[in-house]
C-alpha positions as CSV (number, residue, x, y, z in Angstrom):
1,M,78.2,83.7,82.2
2,T,80.2,85.7,79.7
3,S,78.9,88.9,78.1
4,A,79.1,89.5,74.4
5,P,81.3,92.4,73.2
6,P,79.5,95.6,72.4
7,P,78.4,95.9,68.6
8,G,81.4,96.7,66.4
9,R,84.0,95.0,68.6
10,T,85.5,91.6,68.3
11,P,86.6,89.6,71.3
12,G,90.4,89.6,71.9
13,E,91.0,93.3,71.5
14,P,93.6,95.0,73.7
15,Q,90.7,96.6,75.6
16,D,89.6,93.1,76.6
17,L,93.1,92.4,78.0
18,L,93.2,95.6,79.8
19,R,89.7,95.0,81.3
20,T,90.8,91.5,82.5
21,A,93.9,92.7,84.0
22,L,92.1,95.5,85.9
23,G,89.5,93.2,87.1
24,I,92.2,90.9,88.5
25,G,93.8,93.8,90.2
26,Y,90.5,94.7,91.8
27,A,90.0,91.1,93.0
28,A,93.5,90.9,94.3
29,T,93.1,94.2,96.2
30,A,89.8,93.5,97.7
31,G,90.1,89.7,98.1
32,R,93.2,89.3,100.0
33,P,92.1,91.2,103.2
34,Y,88.7,89.7,102.9
35,W,90.1,86.2,102.9
36,H,92.3,86.9,105.9
37,A,89.4,88.2,107.9
38,V,87.3,85.1,106.9
39,L,90.2,82.6,107.8
40,H,90.9,84.4,111.3
41,P,88.1,86.5,112.4
42,S,89.1,89.4,114.5
43,A,88.5,93.1,115.1
44,Q,91.7,94.0,113.5
45,L,91.5,92.0,110.4
46,T,88.0,93.1,109.9
47,Q,89.1,96.6,110.0
48,R,91.9,95.8,107.4
49,A,89.2,94.0,105.2
50,V,87.0,97.1,105.3
51,G,90.0,99.4,104.5
52,G,90.9,96.9,101.7
53,G,87.5,97.1,100.3
54,I,87.6,100.9,100.3
55,R,91.1,100.9,98.6
56,A,89.7,98.5,96.1
57,T,87.3,101.0,94.7
58,V,90.0,102.6,92.7
59,P,90.8,99.5,90.7
60,L,87.1,98.7,90.4
61,Q,86.5,102.1,88.8
62,A,89.4,101.5,86.5
63,A,88.0,98.2,85.4
64,L,84.5,99.7,84.9
65,C,86.0,102.5,82.7
66,A,87.7,99.8,80.7
67,R,84.4,97.8,80.6
68,A,82.7,101.0,79.2
69,G,85.2,101.4,76.4
70,A,87.3,104.2,77.8
71,P,90.8,102.7,78.1
72,G,92.5,106.0,78.5
73,S,90.3,106.9,81.5
74,A,90.7,103.4,82.9
75,L,94.6,103.6,82.8
76,L,94.5,107.1,84.3
77,T,92.2,105.8,87.2
78,A,94.5,102.7,87.7
79,A,97.4,105.0,87.9
80,L,95.9,106.7,91.0
81,A,95.8,103.6,93.0
82,P,99.5,103.9,94.3
83,L,98.8,107.5,95.3
84,A,95.6,106.5,97.1
85,R,97.7,103.7,98.9
86,R,100.1,106.2,100.0
87,F,97.5,108.7,101.3
88,A,95.7,106.0,103.1
89,K,98.7,105.6,105.4
90,K,98.5,109.2,106.4
91,V,94.7,109.7,106.7
92,S,92.3,107.1,107.9
93,I,90.1,106.0,104.8
94,T,87.2,105.0,106.8
C-alpha cells in the first residue's frame, strides 16, 4: 500500500528519494542483526539484535523527518548516525 503525497507535492521529488534512502538505511541497520539472530538463535546474537534495533532509531528518526517534509532535519539526524555508532562502542547502549 503506497501513500499519496501530501497536498501540493508531486511524486518523484528529491524529498521522496531522500525518504526512500533513509528508509532503506533504517531497514539495513535494524534488519541485518535481526536476521542473524533469527537464523542462529543465541544469547550473543540476540544481544546484538537489540543493540542494532536501538542504533537503528537514529536512521528511523531521520526517515520520519523526511516523511514529515523536513529534509534539513532528516539530513542532520542522519549525519548523527556515525557519531552514535562510535559512542555505542564506548558506552553500553542498552
